[in-house]
KEDO-571835 format. One record per residue: x, y, z of N, C-alpha, C, O in turn; residue number from 1; residue in one letter. Coordinates in steps of 0.1 Angstrom, whole numbers. Example, Ala and Ser with C-alpha at 12.3 -4.5 7.8 and 13.67 -1.06 7.14 Angstrom:
<sites>
132, -57, 78, 123, -45, 78, 132, -33, 78, 142, -33, 85, 1, A
128, -22, 71, 137, -11, 71, 129, 0, 79, 134, 11, 80, 2, S
</sites>
This chain:
<sites>
8, -12, 0, 0, 0, 0, 9, 13, -2, 19, 14, 5, 1, X
5, 22, -9, 13, 34, -11, 4, 45, -9, -6, 46, -15, 2, X
8, 54, 1, 0, 66, 6, 9, 77, 5, 21, 76, 9, 3, X
6, 89, 0, 13, 101, -2, 6, 112, 5, -6, 115, 3, 4, X
12, 120, 14, 8, 131, 22, 11, 143, 14, 23, 146, 12, 5, X
2, 152, 9, 4, 162, 1, 3, 175, 8, -8, 180, 11, 6, X
14, 182, 10, 14, 196, 15, 9, 206, 5, 15, 206, -6, 7, X
-1, 214, 6, -7, 223, -5, 0, 238, -4, -5, 249, -4, 8, X
14, 235, -2, 22, 248, -4, 37, 244, -1, 40, 233, 2, 9, X
46, 255, -2, 60, 251, 1, 61, 249, 16, 54, 254, 24, 10, X
72, 241, 19, 75, 238, 33, 91, 236, 33, 96, 231, 22, 11, X
98, 239, 43, 113, 238, 44, 115, 223, 46, 106, 216, 50, 12, X
128, 220, 41, 130, 205, 42, 132, 199, 55, 129, 187, 56, 13, X
135, 207, 65, 136, 201, 79, 123, 198, 84, 122, 187, 91, 14, X
112, 205, 81, 98, 203, 86, 94, 191, 78, 89, 182, 84, 15, X
96, 190, 65, 92, 180, 56, 96, 167, 62, 89, 157, 62, 16, X
110, 168, 66, 116, 153, 72, 109, 151, 85, 105, 139, 87, 17, X
107, 160, 93, 101, 158, 107, 87, 153, 104, 83, 144, 112, 18, X
80, 157, 96, 66, 152, 93, 66, 139, 87, 57, 130, 89, 19, X
76, 137, 79, 78, 125, 71, 80, 113, 80, 74, 102, 78, 20, X
88, 115, 92, 92, 107, 100, 81, 102, 110, 79, 90, 114, 21, X
73, 113, 113, 59, 110, 120, 50, 101, 114, 45, 92, 121, 22, X
48, 104, 102, 40, 97, 92, 43, 82, 92, 35, 73, 92, 23, X
58, 81, 92, 62, 65, 90, 60, 58, 104, 59, 46, 105, 24, X
60, 67, 114, 59, 62, 127, 45, 58, 130, 43, 48, 136, 25, X
36, 65, 125, 22, 63, 126, 16, 52, 116, 5, 46, 118, 26, X
24, 49, 106, 18, 40, 94, 17, 26, 99, 25, 22, 108, 27, X
9, 18, 94, 8, 4, 97, 17, -3, 89, 22, 1, 79, 28, X
21, -15, 94, 30, -25, 91, 28, -28, 75, 17, -32, 70, 29, X
39, -26, 66, 38, -27, 51, 32, -16, 44, 30, -17, 32, 30, X
29, -5, 51, 23, 7, 44, 36, 19, 42, 43, 23, 51, 31, X
36, 21, 28, 47, 30, 26, 40, 45, 24, 30, 47, 17, 32, X
47, 53, 31, 41, 67, 34, 51, 78, 30, 61, 79, 37, 33, X
49, 85, 19, 57, 96, 13, 50, 109, 16, 39, 110, 21, 34, X
59, 119, 14, 54, 133, 17, 60, 140, 3, 71, 138, -1, 35, X
51, 150, -2, 52, 157, -13, 47, 171, -9, 39, 173, 0, 36, X
53, 182, -15, 49, 196, -12, 47, 204, -26, 53, 200, -36, 37, X
39, 213, -26, 36, 220, -36, 46, 232, -38, 48, 239, -28, 38, X
54, 234, -50, 62, 244, -49, 57, 258, -48, 63, 266, -41, 39, X
47, 260, -55, 40, 274, -55, 26, 274, -48, 16, 269, -53, 40, X
26, 281, -35, 13, 281, -29, 15, 289, -17, 26, 294, -15, 41, X
5, 290, -9, 4, 298, 3, 15, 292, 15, 18, 280, 16, 42, X
21, 302, 22, 31, 296, 32, 22, 289, 43, 27, 279, 49, 43, X
9, 292, 46, 1, 286, 56, -12, 290, 51, -15, 299, 43, 44, X
-22, 282, 57, -36, 286, 52, -44, 289, 65, -46, 282, 75, 45, X
-48, 302, 63, -57, 307, 76, -68, 315, 70, -74, 323, 78, 46, X
-73, 313, 57, -82, 320, 52, -89, 313, 40, -82, 304, 34, 47, X
-101, 315, 37, -108, 308, 24, -99, 313, 13, -96, 304, 5, 48, X
-93, 325, 11, -86, 329, -1, -73, 321, -2, -70, 318, -13, 49, X
-66, 318, 9, -54, 310, 8, -56, 295, 6, -48, 288, 2, 50, X
-67, 291, 10, -74, 277, 5, -75, 277, -10, -71, 267, -16, 51, X
-79, 287, -16, -83, 288, -29, -71, 288, -37, -70, 281, -47, 52, X
-62, 296, -33, -47, 298, -38, -40, 283, -38, -31, 280, -46, 53, X
-44, 275, -30, -35, 264, -30, -40, 254, -40, -31, 246, -45, 54, X
-51, 253, -45, -59, 244, -52, -52, 240, -64, -46, 229, -65, 55, X
-51, 249, -74, -47, 245, -86, -35, 237, -87, -35, 227, -93, 56, X
-23, 242, -80, -10, 234, -81, -12, 220, -73, -8, 209, -77, 57, X
-19, 221, -63, -23, 208, -57, -29, 199, -64, -28, 187, -62, 58, X
-37, 204, -73, -45, 194, -80, -36, 186, -92, -38, 174, -95, 59, X
-27, 195, -97, -17, 189, -106, -8, 179, -99, -5, 169, -105, 60, X
-3, 182, -86, 5, 173, -82, -2, 159, -77, 5, 149, -76, 61, X
-16, 160, -72, -23, 148, -70, -25, 141, -83, -25, 128, -83, 62, X
-27, 148, -93, -31, 140, -107, -18, 133, -111, -17, 122, -117, 63, X
-7, 139, -108, 6, 132, -109, 9, 121, -102, 16, 112, -106, 64, X
5, 122, -89, 6, 110, -80, -2, 98, -83, 3, 87, -81, 65, X
-14, 101, -90, -21, 90, -94, -14, 82, -106, -16, 70, -107, 66, X
-7, 88, -115, 1, 83, -125, 13, 74, -120, 18, 64, -125, 67, X
17, 79, -107, 30, 72, -101, 23, 62, -95, 32, 55, -90, 68, X
12, 58, -93, 7, 45, -86, 4, 44, -72, 5, 34, -65, 69, X
1, 55, -67, -2, 56, -53, -15, 50, -51, -22, 49, -61, 70, X
-18, 46, -39, -32, 41, -35, -42, 51, -29, -54, 50, -30, 71, X
-35, 62, -22, -44, 72, -15, -35, 84, -13, -23, 83, -12, 72, X
-42, 95, -11, -36, 107, -8, -42, 113, 5, -54, 112, 8, 73, X
-33, 119, 14, -39, 126, 26, -34, 141, 22, -23, 145, 20, 74, X
-47, 148, 23, -44, 162, 21, -37, 169, 34, -40, 166, 45, 75, X
-28, 178, 31, -21, 183, 43, -26, 197, 48, -18, 207, 51, 76, X
-39, 198, 48, -46, 208, 54, -60, 204, 58, -68, 199, 51, 77, X
-61, 209, 72, -73, 205, 78, -86, 214, 75, -95, 214, 83, 78, X
-85, 222, 64, -96, 228, 56, -102, 221, 45, -112, 224, 38, 79, X
-96, 210, 44, -99, 201, 32, -99, 209, 17, -107, 206, 8, 80, X
-91, 219, 17, -94, 226, 2, -93, 218, -9, -83, 210, -11, 81, X
-102, 220, -18, -101, 213, -31, -105, 198, -31, -105, 191, -41, 82, X
-109, 193, -19, -111, 177, -16, -121, 172, -29, -118, 163, -36, 83, X
-132, 179, -32, -142, 174, -42, -136, 174, -55, -139, 165, -63, 84, X
-127, 185, -59, -122, 186, -71, -111, 175, -73, -112, 168, -83, 85, X
-103, 173, -64, -92, 162, -66, -99, 146, -65, -93, 136, -70, 86, X
-110, 147, -60, -117, 132, -63, -124, 133, -76, -125, 122, -82, 87, X
-127, 144, -82, -132, 143, -96, -121, 139, -106, -124, 131, -115, 88, X
-109, 145, -105, -100, 144, -115, -91, 131, -114, -82, 129, -122, 89, X
-94, 122, -104, -87, 110, -103, -97, 99, -102, -109, 101, -98, 90, X
-93, 87, -107, -102, 76, -107, -97, 64, -99, -105, 55, -96, 91, X
-84, 64, -96, -77, 52, -88, -72, 56, -75, -64, 48, -69, 92, X
-75, 67, -70, -69, 71, -57, -81, 73, -48, -91, 78, -53, 93, X
-79, 68, -35, -87, 72, -23, -81, 86, -19, -69, 86, -16, 94, X
-88, 97, -17, -83, 110, -11, -91, 113, 1, -103, 115, 1, 95, X
-81, 114, 11, -89, 116, 25, -87, 130, 29, -76, 135, 28, 96, X
-97, 139, 34, -95, 151, 39, -96, 149, 52, -105, 142, 58, 97, X
-86, 157, 60, -84, 157, 75, -96, 160, 82, -99, 153, 91, 98, X
-103, 172, 78, -114, 178, 83, -128, 168, 85, -134, 165, 96, 99, X
-130, 163, 72, -142, 154, 73, -138, 142, 79, -147, 138, 87, 100, X
-128, 135, 78, -125, 122, 84, -124, 123, 101, -127, 115, 110, 101, X
-118, 135, 104, -117, 137, 121, -131, 140, 125, -135, 136, 136, 102, X
-139, 147, 118, -152, 148, 122, -161, 136, 126, -167, 135, 136, 103, X
-160, 128, 114, -168, 116, 114, -162, 106, 126, -170, 99, 132, 104, X
-149, 106, 127, -143, 98, 139, -147, 104, 152, -148, 96, 162, 105, X
-149, 118, 155, -152, 123, 166, -166, 120, 169, -170, 120, 180, 106, X
-174, 119, 157, -190, 116, 158, -191, 101, 163, -201, 97, 169, 107, X
-181, 93, 160, -182, 78, 163, -178, 76, 179, -181, 66, 185, 108, X
-171, 86, 184, -166, 84, 196, -174, 90, 207, -173, 85, 218, 109, X
-184, 100, 204, -191, 106, 215, -203, 112, 207, -205, 111, 195, 110, X
-211, 120, 217, -224, 125, 212, -220, 140, 206, -225, 144, 196, 111, X
-212, 149, 213, -210, 162, 208, -193, 164, 208, -186, 162, 217, 112, X
-190, 170, 196, -176, 173, 195, -173, 188, 192, -180, 195, 185, 113, X
-162, 193, 198, -158, 207, 195, -144, 207, 187, -135, 199, 190, 114, X
-145, 216, 177, -132, 218, 169, -124, 228, 174, -130, 239, 176, 115, X
-111, 227, 177, -102, 237, 180, -94, 240, 168, -86, 232, 164, 116, X
-96, 252, 163, -88, 256, 151, -79, 266, 155, -79, 269, 167, 117, X
-71, 273, 145, -60, 281, 148, -65, 296, 151, -64, 301, 162, 118, X
-71, 302, 141, -74, 317, 141, -88, 318, 141, -94, 308, 139, 119, X
-95, 330, 144, -107, 335, 142, -112, 333, 128, -123, 329, 126, 120, X
-102, 336, 119, -105, 338, 105, -109, 323, 99, -114, 322, 88, 121, X
-106, 313, 106, -111, 300, 101, -123, 293, 107, -126, 282, 104, 122, X
-129, 300, 116, -140, 296, 124, -151, 292, 114, -155, 280, 113, 123, X
-155, 302, 106, -167, 301, 97, -166, 290, 88, -176, 283, 85, 124, X
-152, 287, 81, -150, 278, 72, -151, 264, 79, -154, 254, 73, 125, X
-148, 264, 92, -150, 249, 102, -165, 248, 102, -169, 236, 99, 126, X
-174, 256, 104, -188, 254, 106, -192, 250, 92, -200, 240, 91, 127, X
-187, 256, 82, -192, 250, 69, -188, 236, 66, -195, 229, 60, 128, X
-177, 232, 71, -172, 218, 67, -180, 208, 76, -184, 197, 71, 129, X
-183, 212, 89, -191, 203, 96, -205, 201, 89, -210, 190, 88, 130, X
-211, 213, 85, -224, 211, 79, -222, 202, 66, -230, 193, 62, 131, X
-212, 206, 59, -211, 197, 46, -210, 182, 50, -216, 173, 43, 132, X
-203, 179, 61, -201, 164, 64, -215, 158, 70, -216, 146, 72, 133, X
-225, 167, 73, -238, 162, 76, -237, 158, 92, -242, 148, 97, 134, X
-229, 168, 100, -227, 165, 115, -230, 178, 123, -224, 179, 134, 135, X
-237, 187, 118, -241, 199, 125, -248, 195, 139, -246, 202, 150, 136, X
-255, 185, 138, -264, 181, 151, -255, 175, 161, -259, 173, 172, 137, X
-243, 172, 157, -231, 165, 168, -223, 177, 172, -215, 175, 182, 138, X
-223, 188, 165, -213, 199, 169, -216, 207, 181, -226, 213, 181, 139, X
-206, 207, 191, -209, 216, 203, -203, 230, 201, -208, 240, 207, 140, X
-192, 232, 194, -186, 244, 192, -175, 245, 184, -169, 234, 181, 141, X
-169, 256, 179, -159, 258, 170, -150, 269, 179, -156, 280, 181, 142, X
-139, 267, 182, -131, 278, 189, -116, 278, 184, -110, 267, 181, 143, X
-111, 291, 184, -98, 293, 181, -88, 296, 190, -91, 305, 199, 144, X
-76, 289, 190, -65, 294, 200, -59, 306, 196, -53, 312, 206, 145, X
-60, 312, 184, -56, 324, 179, -39, 326, 181, -33, 335, 186, 146, X
-34, 314, 175, -22, 313, 174, -18, 311, 158, -23, 301, 153, 147, X
-12, 318, 150, -9, 315, 137, -3, 303, 134, 5, 298, 142, 148, X
-6, 296, 123, -2, 284, 120, 13, 280, 120, 18, 270, 124, 149, X
22, 293, 115, 36, 291, 114, 42, 295, 128, 55, 295, 129, 150, X
34, 298, 139, 39, 300, 153, 35, 290, 163, 38, 291, 175, 151, X
27, 280, 158, 22, 270, 167, 34, 261, 174, 32, 256, 185, 152, X
45, 260, 166, 55, 250, 171, 65, 259, 178, 75, 253, 182, 153, X
64, 272, 179, 75, 280, 185, 77, 277, 199, 88, 277, 205, 154, X
65, 276, 206, 65, 271, 221, 55, 261, 222, 43, 265, 224, 155, X
59, 248, 220, 49, 237, 220, 43, 236, 234, 31, 234, 234, 156, X
49, 239, 245, 41, 236, 258, 33, 248, 258, 21, 245, 260, 157, X
34, 262, 254, 23, 271, 254, 12, 267, 247, 0, 267, 252, 158, X
14, 264, 234, 4, 258, 227, -5, 249, 233, -17, 250, 233, 159, X
2, 239, 239, -6, 225, 244, -14, 233, 256, -26, 232, 256, 160, X
-8, 240, 265, -15, 246, 276, -28, 253, 272, -38, 251, 277, 161, X
-26, 262, 261, -38, 269, 256, -50, 261, 249, -62, 264, 248, 162, X
-45, 249, 244, -54, 240, 238, -62, 233, 249, -74, 231, 248, 163, X
-56, 229, 260, -60, 221, 272, -70, 232, 279, -81, 228, 283, 164, X
-67, 244, 279, -76, 253, 286, -87, 257, 278, -97, 260, 284, 165, X
-87, 257, 265, -98, 260, 257, -107, 247, 256, -120, 247, 256, 166, X
-101, 234, 256, -108, 222, 256, -116, 221, 269, -128, 218, 269, 167, X
-109, 224, 281, -119, 222, 293, -129, 232, 293, -139, 229, 299, 168, X
-128, 244, 287, -139, 253, 288, -151, 248, 279, -163, 252, 281, 169, X
-147, 241, 268, -156, 236, 258, -165, 225, 266, -177, 225, 266, 170, X
-157, 216, 274, -163, 204, 280, -174, 211, 291, -185, 207, 291, 171, X
-169, 221, 299, -177, 225, 309, -189, 235, 303, -200, 234, 309, 172, X
-187, 242, 294, -196, 251, 290, -205, 247, 279, -217, 251, 277, 173, X
-199, 239, 270, -207, 237, 257, -210, 221, 257, -214, 216, 246, 174, X
-208, 214, 266, -210, 199, 266, -202, 190, 256, -206, 179, 251, 175, X
-190, 195, 252, -182, 187, 243, -178, 173, 251, -174, 173, 262, 176, X
-179, 162, 245, -173, 151, 250, -162, 144, 241, -156, 134, 243, 177, X
-160, 151, 232, -147, 148, 221, -141, 160, 216, -148, 170, 215, 178, X
-130, 161, 213, -124, 172, 206, -118, 169, 194, -115, 157, 193, 179, X
-116, 176, 185, -108, 174, 172, -99, 188, 168, -103, 199, 169, 180, X
-86, 184, 165, -79, 195, 163, -80, 199, 149, -78, 191, 140, 181, X
-82, 212, 146, -87, 217, 134, -75, 223, 124, -78, 231, 116, 182, X
-62, 218, 126, -50, 222, 118, -41, 211, 118, -39, 205, 128, 183, X
-36, 209, 106, -25, 198, 105, -13, 202, 114, -7, 193, 120, 184, X
-10, 213, 114, 3, 217, 121, 0, 214, 137, 9, 210, 144, 185, X
-11, 216, 142, -16, 212, 154, -12, 196, 156, -6, 191, 165, 186, X
-18, 190, 145, -17, 174, 147, -2, 170, 146, 2, 161, 154, 187, X
8, 175, 138, 20, 173, 139, 29, 178, 148, 41, 176, 147, 188, X
21, 186, 161, 29, 189, 171, 28, 178, 182, 34, 179, 193, 189, X
21, 168, 178, 17, 156, 186, 13, 159, 202, 18, 154, 212, 190, X
3, 168, 201, -3, 171, 214, -16, 165, 217, -21, 167, 228, 191, X
-23, 157, 207, -36, 152, 213, -36, 142, 223, -46, 140, 230, 192, X
-23, 133, 224, -23, 123, 234, -22, 131, 248, -30, 128, 258, 193, X
-14, 140, 249, -12, 149, 262, -26, 155, 266, -30, 155, 278, 194, X
-32, 160, 256, -45, 167, 258, -55, 155, 264, -61, 156, 274, 195, X
-55, 144, 256, -63, 134, 262, -62, 131, 277, -72, 129, 283, 196, X
-49, 130, 281, -46, 126, 294, -50, 137, 303, -53, 134, 315, 197, X
-49, 151, 299, -51, 160, 307, -66, 163, 308, -71, 168, 318, 198, X
-73, 160, 298, -90, 162, 298, -97, 151, 301, -109, 154, 305, 199, X
-93, 138, 299, -100, 127, 301, -111, 124, 291, -120, 118, 295, 200, X
-110, 129, 277, -119, 126, 267, -110, 124, 254, -98, 127, 253, 201, X
-117, 118, 244, -109, 117, 231, -104, 130, 225, -111, 140, 226, 202, X
-92, 129, 219, -89, 141, 211, -83, 137, 197, -73, 129, 197, 203, X
-88, 140, 188, -85, 136, 174, -74, 143, 169, -75, 155, 168, 204, X
-63, 137, 165, -52, 143, 158, -55, 141, 143, -56, 130, 138, 205, X
-58, 152, 136, -64, 150, 122, -54, 145, 112, -57, 141, 101, 206, X
-40, 145, 116, -29, 142, 106, -29, 125, 108, -28, 118, 98, 207, X
-29, 120, 121, -27, 106, 123, -42, 98, 120, -42, 86, 116, 208, X
-51, 105, 123, -63, 101, 118, -68, 99, 105, -76, 90, 103, 209, X
-64, 109, 96, -65, 108, 82, -58, 97, 76, -63, 91, 67, 210, X
-44, 95, 80, -37, 85, 76, -43, 70, 78, -44, 62, 69, 211, X
-48, 70, 90, -53, 56, 94, -66, 53, 88, -69, 42, 84, 212, X
-74, 64, 86, -86, 63, 75, -84, 58, 62, -90, 49, 56, 213, X
-73, 65, 57, -68, 62, 45, -64, 47, 42, -68, 40, 32, 214, X
-57, 43, 51, -52, 28, 54, -64, 19, 53, -65, 9, 46, 215, X
-74, 23, 62, -84, 14, 63, -94, 13, 50, -100, 2, 47, 216, X
-95, 25, 44, -104, 25, 32, -96, 17, 20, -101, 7, 15, 217, X
-83, 20, 17, -76, 12, 9, -75, -4, 13, -77, -13, 4, 218, X
-73, -6, 24, -73, -20, 28, -86, -28, 25, -86, -40, 21, 219, X
-97, -21, 26, -111, -24, 25, -114, -27, 11, -123, -34, 8, 220, X
-106, -20, 1, -107, -18, -12, -118, -8, -18, -125, -10, -28, 221, X
-118, 1, -10, -130, 13, -12, -122, 26, -19, -112, 31, -16, 222, X
-131, 29, -30, -127, 43, -36, -139, 50, -36, -150, 45, -35, 223, X
-137, 64, -39, -148, 72, -41, -157, 69, -52, -154, 64, -62, 224, X
-169, 72, -49, -180, 70, -60, -178, 79, -71, -178, 92, -70, 225, X
-175, 74, -83, -176, 82, -95, -189, 87, -99, -191, 96, -107, 226, X
-199, 81, -92, -214, 87, -94, -214, 100, -88, -220, 109, -93, 227, X
-207, 102, -76, -207, 114, -68, -196, 124, -73, -198, 136, -74, 228, X
-185, 118, -76, -174, 128, -81, -170, 125, -95, -159, 119, -98, 229, X
-179, 129, -104, -177, 128, -119, -165, 133, -125, -160, 144, -122, 230, X
-159, 125, -133, -147, 131, -140, -153, 144, -148, -163, 143, -155, 231, X
-145, 156, -147, -149, 168, -156, -152, 163, -170, -144, 157, -176, 232, X
-165, 166, -176, -170, 162, -189, -158, 163, -201, -157, 154, -209, 233, X
-150, 174, -202, -141, 175, -212, -131, 165, -210, -128, 158, -220, 234, X
-126, 162, -199, -116, 151, -197, -123, 135, -199, -117, 126, -205, 235, X
-134, 134, -193, -139, 122, -197, -144, 117, -212, -144, 105, -215, 236, X
-147, 128, -219, -149, 127, -233, -138, 125, -242, -139, 121, -254, 237, X
-125, 130, -236, -113, 131, -245, -110, 143, -251, -100, 145, -258, 238, X
-120, 152, -250, -117, 164, -257, -106, 172, -253, -100, 179, -261, 239, X
-103, 171, -239, -88, 175, -235, -82, 162, -227, -88, 154, -220, 240, X
-69, 163, -229, -59, 151, -225, -54, 155, -210, -49, 146, -203, 241, X
-54, 166, -206, -47, 169, -194, -52, 179, -187, -59, 187, -193, 242, X
-51, 182, -173, -56, 193, -166, -51, 206, -172, -59, 216, -171, 243, X
-40, 207, -178, -36, 219, -183, -44, 225, -194, -44, 237, -195, 244, X
-51, 216, -202, -59, 219, -214, -73, 223, -208, -81, 227, -216, 245, X
-77, 222, -196, -89, 228, -191, -88, 241, -189, -97, 248, -189, 246, X
-74, 246, -186, -73, 261, -183, -70, 268, -197, -60, 264, -204, 247, X
-77, 278, -201, -75, 285, -213, -72, 299, -211, -78, 305, -202, 248, X
-65, 305, -218, -60, 319, -218, -65, 327, -230, -64, 323, -241, 249, X
-72, 339, -225, -79, 346, -235, -67, 354, -244, -58, 359, -239, 250, X
-69, 354, -257, -59, 361, -266, -65, 372, -269, -76, 373, -274, 251, X
-59, 383, -265, -62, 397, -269, -57, 402, -282, -45, 403, -284, 252, X
-65, 404, -291, -62, 410, -305, -64, 423, -309, -61, 427, -320, 253, X
</sites>
């Protein structure tokens, strides 16, 4: 089984190596996990605009990975940017979005879950993702730690303490019995287990969870329904042969 974790933007080599090592640590026996990054895209994603910026280049990279024989893709952003589009343009890949998969896992483990995201600018999109997943009735709240993505790891202990404090508040005030982290950089801080121990409830690491969901789906022989995620008609009919041909440039005469 071959799975690739796709980062929808540039990332320094040291961090790529660190995340790659964690993915290999989490992976099941016999599972090859690779990591790839988009060379041209947002440095981090904290807005819908940055989500949209990431999609075109990520689509090309995922399309390439299908040709390389991967079985599954794990998106490297817990906003699931472009998830439906990537499922449309591929036919032999299982593509897992960390947000949708962590929400469904949280719903399996409790009655009401809270999402702990990065900044206030991402709260509205988190609500939309929960609604799209069909789990609004299970949602207790969405709260932000208000630490920018690129600063989450500057002081891991401070970030952990803030997450625990907010998690405790959501348990006491909003009735959350399960928490999910709303950012992959939070997931790769490996704080979920520490939070579980401190709070006494399940805390979903979206990075680890998405990988394990991908393993389970591929292992069971499941791929996304092409009735749900139809190939773009121009590609399906053969009128265009590549993603690049779907993009046209107006010629000014």
